[in-house]
N, C-alpha and C positions, 0 to 999 in steps of 0.2 A: 176899671180896676182888674177885671178878669183878664184883660189883655196884658196888663203889666205882670200878673202872676204867671201867665203862660210864657211871656218873654223871659222872665226870671228862670223858670224851670228849663226852658230851652237852653239858656246860657249855661246853667249848671250841668245839664246833660252834655253840652258841647265841651265843657271843661273836662268832664269825666272821660269823654271819648279821646280827648287830646292826650290823656295819660298813656294811651297805647302807643305813643310815639316818643319814647324816652330820648333825651339828648345826652350826648357825651359831655357831661358837665365839667369834666376835668379839662376839656380843650375848648370850651365855649366861654368867651369873655362877655358877650352881649346877646341878649335874647329879645325876641319880639313876639307879642301875642296877637294872633290873627283876629281881625274884626270883620264885621259884615262888609262885603264888597271886595275884600282882599283877594288877590291871586298871587301865586308864587312869582309870576313875572313882575308884578308891581312891587313886590317886596324886595326881590334881589336888585331891581333897578334903583329903588329908594336908597338902598344901603351900598350902592356902588359895587355889587358883586356880579360876576359872570354867572351864567346858568350852571356851569360845571362846579364853580366854587360853592354856590348855594346848595346844590344837590349833594356835594361831598359833605357839607356841614349838617345836612338833614336827611341822612339815609333812612329810608323807610317811610318818609312822608309822601302821601298820595296827593299830588298837585291837582289831579282831576276831581278830587273830592275833599277839598281843604276845609277843615272843621273850624268854626269860630272858637276862639280860646286856645287853639293849639299854640304851644310855645316853640318858636323856631329860633335857631342859632343864626345870627347875622354878623358875627365877628368872632374869630377864633384866635387863640394864642399860638405862638410858634411851636408849642409843644403838642400840637394836635396829633391824634393817633394816626398811624400809617393807613389804617383802613378808611379814614375820613379825608385824608389829604392827597392820596395818590391815585384816585380812581380816574381812569381815562375813558372807559366805556360803560354806559348804563344799559340795562335791558328793562323794558316795561312788561310787567306781568300781564299775561292774557288769560282768558278763560281756559281752564283745563291744565294750566301750568301748576307745577309743584317744584319745590326746591331741587329735589334730585334731578328732575328733568332739565332744569336750567343749568345747574353746575355741570351735568354730564354733557349737555349740548355745547357748552363753552369750554370744555376740556379742563375743568377745574376739579380738584379734589374737594371733598366735603369740608375738610378743615380750612382750606383756602377760601372757599365761598363764605363760610361762616365768619372767618376773620375779616373779610371784606365787608360783611353785612351784619354786624353784631346786633343791630336793632330789628332785624327782620324776623318775624315770627313765622317759622316754616309750618307750624301746626295750623295757622290761620292766615294763609297767604292771600292778600287782597289783590283783586284785579286792578291794574293801573299803577301798582306800586313799582317804583324804580329801584332796581338792585344793581350793585356793582359787579361787573363780570370781567373787568380787565384793569390792571394797573401797570405802571411802568415796569415793575418787577415781575409781573405775571408773564409778560411776553418773553423776557429773558429766560425765566425758568422753563417755559414751554419749549423754547428752542433747545435748551440744554437737554431737556428730557427727550425730545425727539431724536437727538443725536445718540443719546445713551441707549435708546430702545430700538434703534433701527435694525439691529442684528441680534441673532441668538448665537449660541455656540456652534458655528457652522461645521466645525471639524467632527462633531459627534451627531449631527442631524442629517437624516436622509430625506426628509420631506419638509418643505416650508410652505407657509400660507401667508398671503399678502393681505393685510387689513384693508377693508373697504368701508365706505360710509355706513354708519349705524352699527358696526361691529362692536362687540364687547368681548372681553376674555371669556366670560361665561358661555356666550354663544359659540365661540370657537372650540373650547375644550369639549363642550357637549356635542358639537357637530362631528368631532373626530373621536368620540367615545373615550375621552381622557378624563381622569379624575383631576380635580383642581390642583392637588399637590404634584401630580405628574407633570401637568402643563407648566406649573411654576418652576419645577426642577429643570425642565427643558429651556425655560426662558427667564432665567434669574434676573436679567436686566430690564425686562419689559415692565412698564408702569401701567398696570391695568386701570388705574384711576384717570389716566390721561393718555389713552391709547390713540396713537397717531395714524391717520390714513396713510397707507403705503409701507407701514412697518412690516417687516417679515418676521413671522414667529415660527418656531419649530413645532411641528405636530407629530413627528415620528423620528425616533432616535435611530441612528445607523447601527447601533448595537443595543441589544435588549438591556433595559435597566434591571439590575439585580436587586432583589429584596429578600432578605432572609425570611423564610416562612416554614412553619411546621405542618402545613397542609398541602394537599395535592390537588385540590379542586379549584378550577378557575372557570368562570362563566363569562362569556363575552356579551356585550351590548346591554348592560344594565348600569344605570347611574346610581351611585351610592353616596352616602354621607361619610366623609373621611374624618378621622380624628382631628379635632381642632387644637388640642393642647397636649403637651406631654404631661400626663397625670402625675408622674413621679416628681416633677419639678414645679408643680403649681400648688400653692398652699390655700388659695381662695378662688372659687369660681363664682360667676354671676350668670343667672339664667335670663335670656333675652325675653322681654315682654313686648306687648303691643306698643308701637310707635318708637321703639328703641332704634338708635343708630349707633354705629361704632363711635362716632364723635361724641355722642351723649355719654356713652359708657366710659370712654377713656377720660373724659372731662370729669365725670362724677367721681372717679377713683384717682384723680390727680396724676394721671399717666400722660406721658407724651405719646403722640401717634406712633412714633417708631418703637417705643417700649411696648405699647399695646400689641402692635403687629408682631414684634419678636416673641411675645407670649403666645400669640395665636396665629401662627404662620398659615394655617389652612382655613381660617375664617374668611368668608367672602362678604366683605362689607357692602358690596353692591347688591346683594340679595340675602340680607340677614334674616334668618328664619326664627320665628317665635319658638321658644323652647331650647334654642341652641345654648350650650354652656360655654362661656368664654372665661379665660383666665385673667384675673385682675390683680393677682399678687403671686409672685414666684417665691418658692421656698429656698431655691438656690439659683444662682445665675444660669440662665438658659444656655444650653449648648446647641450644637447642630441638632435639628429635630430628629428624635428617635421615636417614632410612633409606638404606642402601646399595643397597636394591632398590626398584624402583617397585612400588606396590601398587594393587590395586583393592579393592572391598569384600570380595571372597571369594577372591582369589588373590594370591600373592606372586610377582612376576615380576622377573627380573633385567634389567639394562640390555642393549641390543644389544651384541654383541661387535664389536670393531673389524674393519675390512676386512682386516687382516693375517692373520686366521685362515682356515681352509679354507672352501671354498665350501659345504660341507655343515654348517656351523655352524648350531645351532638359533637362531632369532630370539628365543626366550623360554625361561625355565626356571621351573617352578612346583613347589612342594612341596605334596603332597596327603596327606590323612589319611582322607578319606571318599569314598564313592561319590557319583556325581552324582544318582542316582535313589533316592528314598525306598524302603525295604524291599528294596533290594539289599545284599548284604554280600560282601566279598571275603576269603576265607581266604588267607593267604600263609604260605609255609614258607621259612625262611632256612637257609643253611649246607649244603645238600645239593649234589649228590645223595648219599644215604647208603643203608645196607643195607636199610632198610625202606620205601623209597619205592615199590618195585614193589607191595608189599602195600597201601600207602596208595592207589595208583592203583586197585587192585582195589576198595577200599572206596568211593572217590569215584565210580567207575563204577556201583557198585551203588546208591549214593545219588543219582546224577544231579546231582552238584555239580561245578562247574568252579572251579579254584583257580589260584594263581600260585606258581611256584617262583623264589626269588631265589637263584641258585646261585653257587658259587665254582668256579674251575678247578683249584685246587691247595690244598685246605685239609684237610678230613677225608677226602676221596677225590680221585682224579685224573680229570679229565675226559677224559684220553687213553685210559683203560681201556675196553674194549669194553662191559662191563656198564653202566657209567655212561652211555656214549653211547647205548646201546639204551634205557635208562630215559628219558633226555631226549627221544629221538625219539618214544617211545611217548606220553609226557606231552603233547607238542606235538600229535601226531596225534589225541589224544583231547580236544583243545580247551582244554588248560591253557596258560597263558603261561609262557615261560621268559625270565627277565629277570636283569639283572646285580646281583651282590653283590660285585663285584671278583674279580680272579684269586686272591688269597691272603688275603683278609679283612684288609686293612690299614686303619688309621686314616688317611684321606686328608688330614687336617689336618697330619699329621706327614710327608707325602710331598712331594717336589719335584714340579714340574709334569711333568717327564720320567717320574718314577715313577708318577704318576697316569695318564699316557698309557699306560704299559706295563700297569698294572693293568686298564685298560679294554680295550685292544686285544687283549691275549693271550686274554682270555675271549671277547671279541666274535668274534674270528676262529674260535675253536673252536665257538661256538654257530652261527655262520653255516655252518660245514662240516657240522654235524649237521642243522639244520632249515632252512637257506637263508634265515634272517632275522637282521637285526642290531638288537638292542634300542636304543631311545632312552629307555628308562626304567631307573632304577637305585635301589637302596636301599643307601646307603653304610653300611658296617659301623659299629656303635656310634652310628649317627645322626650321625656326625662330619661337619662341614662345613655344617650347616644355616644357620649364621650367618657363614660364612667366604666372603667375596666372591671370594677367589682360587680356592677349590675350586669354587664355583658357576660362575664364569666359565670355568674350565678344562673342566668338564663340558659346559657350553653350547658351548664352542668345538669340542668333539669330537662335536657332534651330539646331545647328550642334552637332552631337553625336560622330563622329569618326574622329580622325586625322590619316591619313594613311601615315605611314613612309615606310621603306623598310628594308629588311634583307640583300639584296645584291644590291650594287650599281655597275652597269656595268662600270661606269666612261667613257662612250662613249664620253661625251663632252670633257673630259680631253685628251683622247688619239686620238681624231680626226679621228675615224674610223679605227684605227690600230687593225684589227680583232684579230690577235694572242695575243696582249697585253690584249685586252678587254676580250677575252675568258679565258685567264689565271686568270684574276681577278675574272671573273664570276665563273669558276670552283673551285677556292679557296674558294669562299663564299659558294658554295654548300656543302662543307665539314662540315658546321655548321648547315645545315637545309635541310630537305626534304619537307618543306612546305613554301618556301620563297615568300615574296613579292619582286619583282625585279624592279629596277629603270632603265629605258631607257629614251631617249628623242626623241621627234618628230623633234626637231631642236637643233642644236649646230653650232658654227662657223665652216664652212668647211664641213658640212654634204652634202652628195649626195644621190641620190636615191639608187645607187649601195651599198654604205656603209651601209645605213639603212637596206635595204632588206637582204643583205648578213649576217649581224650580227644577225638579228632577226631569220632568217632561221636556222643559225647554233645554236643559243640558243635553239630554239624549238626542233631541231633534237637531241641535246645533252640531253635535259630534257626528251624527249620521250624515249631515250635509257636507261634512269634511271627508267623508269616506272612511270614518273610523268605526271599529266594532267593539261593543262592550262585552267584556269577558270577566269571569271570576278570577280571583287572585292566583289560583293554581295555574290556570292557562296563561295569565299575564306574566308571571315570573318564570314559568317553565320548570317549576320544581313542585314536588309534593308538599302540600301545606299541612298534611296530617301525618302522624307517625305510622310506620308499618305495623308495629305491635308494641304493647307494653306501655307503661308510664315511665316518667323520668324521675320518680321520687322513691 
């Protein structure tokens, strides 16, 4: 009796598991439910199908782990979907694979990959799953693309670079200290989602590109975030969250890929950053991109603020992600001061590394308490930078100008009372405001010159101190830069002293093994991070 119950439960569980392989019911005329002893081979032979036909009808089914009760398609109508009927080449998922890696390796765009594999769950990709990576139409498209992208505008280009294996557009424009928008303006016909080996891309124009600007300062060798949308022509923005992709966003808002990209010409879908704001609805038809900020090759600088603001207003505002000098790195810690920062300072002193703390005044601790003030004072005296992360960790894009002023001034006054310095550098919580001209102009009007972002996000807050996972993310990021600004946190849910100190020590040791030197933010960016005198209010 007990054996029968167990068998029944097993069968029910198997049926439940089978639901994770939905069929394209619109195109399937006949289905078959897997029973004990079945294999994919036996089934396709039984119904007179070839292996390719069977797999086209059952995309996402794992033949190496076929579940009892799974419903398989064994006969389709003539109206089968293109993604199910035209697949010529399959790829078997291996350990360590993820969808981005697969579509990138096979020269597919995300939208093409997903259209070929509508039933594949990229958030839970199973080893041995077979995915479609080539159709009869794919090869034609790729050939056409290769032809279209083989040259740049040679008449205005003085230096070309030839694409080699594993290159991406991101790696190339970073290598040549170009912004994404500058690189794309040099190479308007290059398809970064399907970059072909041997393609020649332009990395230096024969004549300087002219950009109208009201500033006179230009600083070389810093990577910055460029404006993603033309604020004046966008009526609705969306802020990128964890696990977002461009494909998910444009699908969610019923946009075509081309429409989404026309709204967001500078958004890098291959390296979409959490907190980035993208345009999902235009107020008027988009014209040729006219950024709301003036740019140089390597910096993004906002317009001068009108004379109505305070005399201490900053003449420029620049977003930064990397250090100025190769082989310098800048560790940074958000959301403190917190319980373990004294222990962190002990570790940093022992390692001889300077860092930067982006602190709040009233978030996980109060800056008015004596212990917090003592930690801030000690950190500053030991050569670390103390910079603004706002008073209470608010999203500045949701704040009025008066509230932004309060968030800045309350914290700045307390920092000044402790260390005698007023920061002119800030890291806005959630990276909010990087494309918001109102926020940028408000920061600038109150004397802020630099928005400090990051090149590498350790994602310590997300992985709850899982050292191996965090270090994998960390090391992957280092493949793109040898002068990164790195994001860590003084506080996240579940943090312990052991988790914090173990992670930071391993990060420092790994960076040291690469010959990199840890510096504070002022040394990193090559600019003063505090004001010479006075407040901006």
